[in-house]
LODRENLUM-300550 format. One record per residue (C-alpha): residue number from 1; x negated, y, z; residue in three letters. Coordinates in Angstrom, 3 decimals. Layout:
N
+-----+----------+----------+----------+------+
!  nr !       c1 !       c2 !       c3 ! rest !
+-----+----------+----------+----------+------+
! NUM !        X !        Y !        Z !  ALA !
...
+-----+----------+----------+----------+------+
//
This chain:
191
+-----+----------+----------+----------+------+
!  nr !       c1 !       c2 !       c3 ! rest !
+-----+----------+----------+----------+------+
!   1 !    4.857 !   56.571 !  -21.071 !  MET !
!   2 !    1.466 !   55.533 !  -19.697 !  GLN !
!   3 !    1.129 !   53.115 !  -16.796 !  VAL !
!   4 !   -1.126 !   54.478 !  -14.111 !  LYS !
!   5 !   -4.138 !   52.307 !  -13.246 !  PRO !
!   6 !   -3.317 !   52.486 !   -9.551 !  ILE !
!   7 !    0.142 !   50.970 !  -10.219 !  ALA !
!   8 !   -1.374 !   48.105 !  -12.250 !  VAL !
!   9 !   -3.929 !   47.387 !   -9.527 !  ILE !
!  10 !   -1.194 !   47.435 !   -6.860 !  THR !
!  11 !    0.943 !   44.948 !   -8.819 !  VAL !
!  12 !   -2.033 !   42.631 !   -9.375 !  LEU !
!  13 !   -2.955 !   42.783 !   -5.684 !  LEU !
!  14 !    0.623 !   41.874 !   -4.752 !  LEU !
!  15 !    0.550 !   38.890 !   -7.148 !  VAL !
!  16 !   -2.771 !   37.658 !   -5.721 !  VAL !
!  17 !   -1.545 !   38.156 !   -2.144 !  ALA !
!  18 !    1.631 !   36.202 !   -2.862 !  SER !
!  19 !   -0.454 !   33.347 !   -4.315 !  LEU !
!  20 !   -2.559 !   33.236 !   -1.153 !  PHE !
!  21 !    0.571 !   33.187 !    1.010 !  VAL !
!  22 !    2.049 !   30.374 !   -1.115 !  ALA !
!  23 !   -1.179 !   28.400 !   -0.853 !  GLY !
!  24 !   -1.572 !   28.183 !   -4.609 !  CYS !
!  25 !   -5.197 !   29.251 !   -4.563 !  THR !
!  26 !   -6.492 !   26.484 !   -2.327 !  THR !
!  27 !   -8.706 !   23.882 !   -3.907 !  ASN !
!  28 !   -6.888 !   20.575 !   -4.366 !  PRO !
!  29 !   -8.176 !   17.712 !   -2.276 !  THR !
!  30 !   -9.842 !   14.964 !   -4.235 !  ASN !
!  31 !   -7.090 !   12.303 !   -4.564 !  PRO !
!  32 !   -9.694 !    9.540 !   -4.509 !  THR !
!  33 !  -10.707 !   10.528 !   -0.990 !  ASN !
!  34 !   -7.098 !   10.502 !    0.150 !  GLN !
!  35 !   -6.014 !    7.246 !   -1.407 !  THR !
!  36 !   -8.999 !    5.042 !   -0.762 !  THR !
!  37 !   -9.238 !    5.786 !    2.935 !  SER !
!  38 !   -7.852 !    3.052 !    5.133 !  THR !
!  39 !   -8.710 !    4.906 !    8.325 !  THR !
!  40 !   -7.234 !    8.406 !    8.043 !  PRO !
!  41 !   -6.773 !   10.643 !   11.048 !  SER !
!  42 !   -4.723 !    9.085 !   13.831 !  THR !
!  43 !   -3.095 !   12.489 !   14.363 !  ALA !
!  44 !   -1.032 !   12.028 !   11.212 !  THR !
!  45 !   -0.666 !    8.261 !   10.739 !  HIS !
!  46 !    0.631 !    5.416 !   12.844 !  ASN !
!  47 !   -2.339 !    3.896 !   14.712 !  ALA !
!  48 !   -1.049 !    0.308 !   14.415 !  LEU !
!  49 !   -0.618 !    0.710 !   10.667 !  LEU !
!  50 !   -4.125 !    2.152 !   10.276 !  GLU !
!  51 !   -5.597 !   -0.771 !   12.209 !  LYS !
!  52 !   -3.505 !   -3.298 !   10.281 !  TYR !
!  53 !   -4.586 !   -1.888 !    6.902 !  LEU !
!  54 !   -8.249 !   -1.995 !    7.933 !  ALA !
!  55 !   -7.922 !   -5.563 !    9.264 !  ALA !
!  56 !   -6.068 !   -6.681 !    6.130 !  TYR !
!  57 !   -8.761 !   -5.222 !    3.873 !  LYS !
!  58 !  -11.489 !   -6.790 !    6.014 !  ASN !
!  59 !   -9.867 !  -10.239 !    6.039 !  SER !
!  60 !   -9.133 !  -10.290 !    2.313 !  THR !
!  61 !  -12.477 !   -8.847 !    1.223 !  SER !
!  62 !  -14.343 !  -11.394 !    3.354 !  SER !
!  63 !  -12.725 !  -14.268 !    1.415 !  ASP !
!  64 !  -15.631 !  -15.642 !   -0.630 !  LYS !
!  65 !  -13.208 !  -17.137 !   -3.181 !  ASN !
!  66 !  -11.922 !  -13.690 !   -4.173 !  LEU !
!  67 !  -13.672 !  -10.954 !   -6.113 !  ASN !
!  68 !  -11.910 !   -7.613 !   -5.577 !  PHE !
!  69 !  -12.107 !   -5.173 !   -8.452 !  THR !
!  70 !   -9.608 !   -2.633 !   -7.077 !  ALA !
!  71 !   -8.365 !   -1.603 !   -3.645 !  TRP !
!  72 !   -6.464 !    1.627 !   -3.154 !  GLU !
!  73 !   -4.372 !    2.823 !   -0.210 !  VAL !
!  74 !   -1.847 !    5.615 !   -0.649 !  THR !
!  75 !   -0.030 !    6.924 !    2.415 !  TRP !
!  76 !    3.704 !    7.337 !    1.795 !  ILE !
!  77 !    4.328 !    8.967 !    5.182 !  ASN !
!  78 !    3.008 !    8.578 !    8.731 !  SER !
!  79 !    4.460 !    5.075 !    9.143 !  SER !
!  80 !    4.170 !    3.539 !    5.674 !  SER !
!  81 !    1.514 !    3.032 !    3.047 !  ALA !
!  82 !    1.093 !    1.404 !   -0.326 !  ARG !
!  83 !   -1.843 !   -0.833 !   -1.195 !  ILE !
!  84 !   -2.738 !   -1.604 !   -4.785 !  GLN !
!  85 !   -5.240 !   -4.405 !   -5.125 !  GLU !
!  86 !   -6.644 !   -6.477 !   -7.945 !  THR !
!  87 !   -8.711 !   -9.597 !   -7.385 !  SER !
!  88 !   -9.944 !  -12.624 !   -9.249 !  THR !
!  89 !   -9.867 !  -16.043 !   -7.657 !  ASN !
!  90 !  -13.371 !  -17.374 !   -8.313 !  MET !
!  91 !  -12.147 !  -21.003 !   -8.145 !  THR !
!  92 !   -9.214 !  -20.755 !  -10.565 !  THR !
!  93 !  -10.431 !  -17.680 !  -12.492 !  ASN !
!  94 !   -6.922 !  -16.201 !  -12.125 !  ALA !
!  95 !   -6.741 !  -12.421 !  -11.806 !  THR !
!  96 !   -3.858 !  -11.004 !   -9.796 !  TRP !
!  97 !   -2.729 !   -7.456 !   -9.195 !  SER !
!  98 !   -0.533 !   -6.799 !   -6.163 !  TYR !
!  99 !    1.371 !   -3.791 !   -4.906 !  ASP !
! 100 !    2.025 !   -3.971 !   -1.160 !  HIS !
! 101 !    4.251 !   -1.582 !    0.733 !  THR !
! 102 !    3.578 !   -1.794 !    4.473 !  VAL !
! 103 !    6.037 !   -0.132 !    6.863 !  ILE !
! 104 !    5.776 !    0.111 !   10.659 !  VAL !
! 105 !    9.006 !    0.512 !   12.630 !  PHE !
! 106 !    9.383 !    1.661 !   16.250 !  PRO !
! 107 !   10.651 !   -1.782 !   17.339 !  THR !
! 108 !   10.929 !   -5.341 !   16.022 !  SER !
! 109 !   14.714 !   -4.942 !   16.031 !  GLN !
! 110 !   14.444 !   -1.893 !   13.753 !  ASP !
! 111 !   12.295 !   -3.938 !   11.363 !  ALA !
! 112 !   14.788 !   -6.830 !   11.501 !  THR !
! 113 !   17.668 !   -4.427 !   10.762 !  ASN !
! 114 !   15.743 !   -3.059 !    7.766 !  TYR !
! 115 !   14.992 !   -6.568 !    6.501 !  LEU !
! 116 !   18.613 !   -7.660 !    6.947 !  ASN !
! 117 !   19.790 !   -4.640 !    4.932 !  ALA !
! 118 !   17.546 !   -5.570 !    1.975 !  MET !
! 119 !   18.868 !   -7.447 !   -1.042 !  ASN !
! 120 !   17.372 !  -10.914 !   -0.538 !  LEU !
! 121 !   19.615 !  -12.631 !   -3.101 !  THR !
! 122 !   16.774 !  -14.128 !   -5.145 !  ASN !
! 123 !   14.469 !  -14.765 !   -2.189 !  TYR !
! 124 !   14.158 !  -17.896 !   -0.122 !  SER !
! 125 !   12.885 !  -18.041 !    3.444 !  LEU !
! 126 !    9.562 !  -19.827 !    3.057 !  SER !
! 127 !    8.223 !  -19.757 !    6.614 !  SER !
! 128 !    8.930 !  -18.597 !   10.147 !  THR !
! 129 !    5.585 !  -19.806 !   11.523 !  VAL !
! 130 !    2.636 !  -17.415 !   11.422 !  TYR !
! 131 !   -0.656 !  -19.058 !   10.387 !  PRO !
! 132 !   -2.294 !  -20.765 !   13.350 !  SER !
! 133 !   -5.625 !  -18.984 !   12.931 !  SER !
! 134 !   -6.810 !  -15.657 !   11.601 !  GLY !
! 135 !   -4.524 !  -13.169 !    9.952 !  GLY !
! 136 !   -4.712 !   -9.369 !   10.019 !  ALA !
! 137 !   -1.859 !   -9.055 !   12.529 !  TYR !
! 138 !   -3.523 !  -11.424 !   14.990 !  ARG !
! 139 !   -6.860 !   -9.606 !   14.528 !  ASN !
! 140 !   -5.239 !   -6.263 !   15.396 !  VAL !
! 141 !   -2.936 !   -7.293 !   18.240 !  THR !
! 142 !   -4.753 !  -10.321 !   19.643 !  GLY !
! 143 !   -1.688 !  -12.558 !   19.214 !  HIS !
! 144 !    0.652 !  -13.958 !   16.590 !  ALA !
! 145 !    3.869 !  -12.013 !   15.999 !  PRO !
! 146 !    6.873 !  -13.047 !   18.087 !  MET !
! 147 !    9.095 !  -12.452 !   15.036 !  VAL !
! 148 !    7.718 !  -13.798 !   11.768 !  TYR !
! 149 !    9.633 !  -14.278 !    8.522 !  LYS !
! 150 !    8.160 !  -14.858 !    5.081 !  TYR !
! 151 !   10.435 !  -14.683 !    2.048 !  TYR !
! 152 !    9.345 !  -15.393 !   -1.505 !  GLU !
! 153 !   10.771 !  -15.171 !   -4.994 !  TRP !
! 154 !    8.995 !  -16.350 !   -8.116 !  HIS !
! 155 !   10.483 !  -14.469 !  -11.024 !  GLU !
! 156 !   10.088 !  -15.743 !  -14.570 !  GLY !
! 157 !    8.144 !  -18.647 !  -15.987 !  ASN !
! 158 !    4.942 !  -19.562 !  -14.145 !  LEU !
! 159 !    3.562 !  -21.052 !  -17.346 !  PHE !
! 160 !    4.099 !  -17.796 !  -19.252 !  ASN !
! 161 !    2.203 !  -15.293 !  -17.157 !  ILE !
! 162 !    3.462 !  -12.305 !  -19.155 !  SER !
! 163 !    6.921 !  -13.083 !  -17.720 !  GLU !
! 164 !    5.934 !  -14.188 !  -14.203 !  PHE !
! 165 !    6.158 !  -12.006 !  -11.066 !  ARG !
! 166 !    5.436 !  -13.055 !   -7.501 !  ASP !
! 167 !    7.614 !  -11.259 !   -4.906 !  HIS !
! 168 !    7.160 !  -11.602 !   -1.133 !  ASN !
! 169 !    8.693 !   -9.918 !    1.893 !  ILE !
! 170 !    7.259 !  -10.474 !    5.367 !  SER !
! 171 !    8.230 !   -9.376 !    8.845 !  GLN !
! 172 !    5.539 !   -9.423 !   11.532 !  LEU !
! 173 !    7.293 !   -8.061 !   14.625 !  ASP !
! 174 !    7.774 !   -4.358 !   13.804 !  ASN !
! 175 !    5.911 !   -4.461 !   10.460 !  ILE !
! 176 !    7.594 !   -5.114 !    7.101 !  ILE !
! 177 !    5.437 !   -5.927 !    4.071 !  ILE !
! 178 !    6.921 !   -5.928 !    0.558 !  ILE !
! 179 !    4.689 !   -7.429 !   -2.167 !  ASP !
! 180 !    4.936 !   -7.722 !   -5.921 !  THR !
! 181 !    2.195 !   -9.444 !   -7.860 !  GLY !
! 182 !    1.421 !  -10.104 !  -11.482 !  ILE !
! 183 !   -1.233 !  -12.326 !  -13.007 !  GLN !
! 184 !   -3.424 !  -11.154 !  -15.859 !  PHE !
! 185 !   -5.078 !  -13.096 !  -18.614 !  VAL !
! 186 !   -8.762 !  -12.323 !  -18.802 !  VAL !
! 187 !  -10.055 !  -12.959 !  -22.267 !  LEU !
! 188 !  -13.694 !  -13.861 !  -22.570 !  VAL !
! 189 !  -15.241 !  -13.688 !  -26.005 !  PHE !
! 190 !  -18.325 !  -15.754 !  -26.596 !  LEU !
! 191 !  -20.606 !  -15.037 !  -29.473 !  HIS !
+-----+----------+----------+----------+------+
//
């Protein structure tokens, strides 16, 4: 039995048409463009979070004591994003890599409820007073947060940096920030 060319062409056209309908033939967006943008369209992302991320990047990158070697923002959904940053403190020569998850809630009470539901067993409340000057939140809103909580947990041995992790959780009104940081050893070989 011989397959007719018209039948083969029809089947191929149906396969191609189904791929177009499924969206499988579109060119993928460059992930670098998506993840490094801290000011994506306000139509899809929370405006406060966009402004906060931009202000945070601006305030940290303007610190003359820090040399940033990596900064990447990945949007999780319209109201949360993940920042991955790596910087070297020029004074201490310590290199740190942090992962920050920043979440904006509709209200401060929603953020407080989320924070209260978290497992804070190893954390200690370090501060309830927002810094008196500067800060990304103050730069965005024009005022310090009414609700501010800063929890920290230092996991492992500070003197053995391969075991040490720095964990922080902050609430700034309706924003929750969850941080985990590790320090790297930078080996310099002199010849």
